[in-house]
N, C-alpha and C positions, 0 to 999 in steps of 0.2 A: 077489450076486452083483457087488456091487462090489469085494470080497476078492479076486478071480478077476484074477491077474495079466494075464493076454492079455486079456479083456473091458476091466479098467481101460487096460490101452493102447489098446485102438483108440477107449474112449469119450473120451479123453483126445487124442486126434489126430481126431476127426471133429466139426467144426464145425458142420455142420448139423442132428446132435442137438441142440445148445444151444439151434438157434432152435426146435426144433420143441418142444422142451420150454418156451419161453417161452411158445409161440404156444396149446399145449395148458395154460401155466398153471400147470404141476408142478413147485412150490414148492421140494417135498422135493427130490427128484431135479435140480433146477437148482443147491439148495445144496450136493447131495453132487456134484456134477461140478464146482464150481466151487471147493469144496475140495481137490477132486482135483487141478484144474490152475487155480489165480487167474489166468494169463495170459488166458484166455478171456472175464474180465470188456473186454477191449481185437480181440477177435475182431467182425470186418465180414460185414457180408451185402452180397447182390449188389447193394444200396442202399446201401453205404457207413455202414449203420447200425449203432454197438455192441449191445450185449442194452438198456441203457438205452433209447436211441432207439426199440430195433425195440416192445419193449413199450410206450412211449407213441403209436408210430405203427399199430401192425399188430396188438395185441392189446385183445381188447374186453371189456367187463366191468370186474369190482373186480381193481381189480393195484395197488393202494396198498404193500399188504408187498412183495411183490415188487419193486419198484421202491424202497423202502427199504433190501431186502436189497443190491440193487444198487448204490446207494450208496456203504452202508458198506464193501462191497470193494473202490470206488475207482474208482467209473465215473466217467469225465472230462465234469463237466456242461458244458465249455466243446467238446466234439469236434462234430464238422458231418457231415455227411453230405453225399453228392455231391448235393444240393437246398439246400446249404449252410443247414442247418437244427440247431438243436442244443435239448438237451433244455426250454430255458428259451421257446423260439421255438415248439417246439410245443406247450408244454402251452399255448398262447395259441391256440392253433384250438377252432372250437366245440365240436366231437366230445371235447375235455379238460377242457372250463368246469367239469364236475362233478370229473375227478381234480384238477385243480388247487385245488379246494376242499381236497379231501379233505386234499390233502398239507399244506395250509396248515393246517389246524386240527388235524391232526397233528404239527406240526411238522417233518415231513420235508423240507422245504425253505422 
């Protein structure tokens, strides 16, 4: 599907798709989309969250591999959303304690 030029063009211009894929933890598709359009790493949702902040704030469950990938792709760890939160602030939240532990254990952060 990603070899079809019109589909690739649509995919790389549709920001909402990225956040839908992140919400669903579709790692393989997120990686393919970011490889097609690396600038998506800097796209923002309606709350000013880039993909990394979005995953840390709005995605539940096991997400450390996705976070690791986003960091490797060049996510700005100092980026602040509309609530003036960055990744390190968000990882300190009670709901992210286990995530923070896993990220430290795997030397991701």
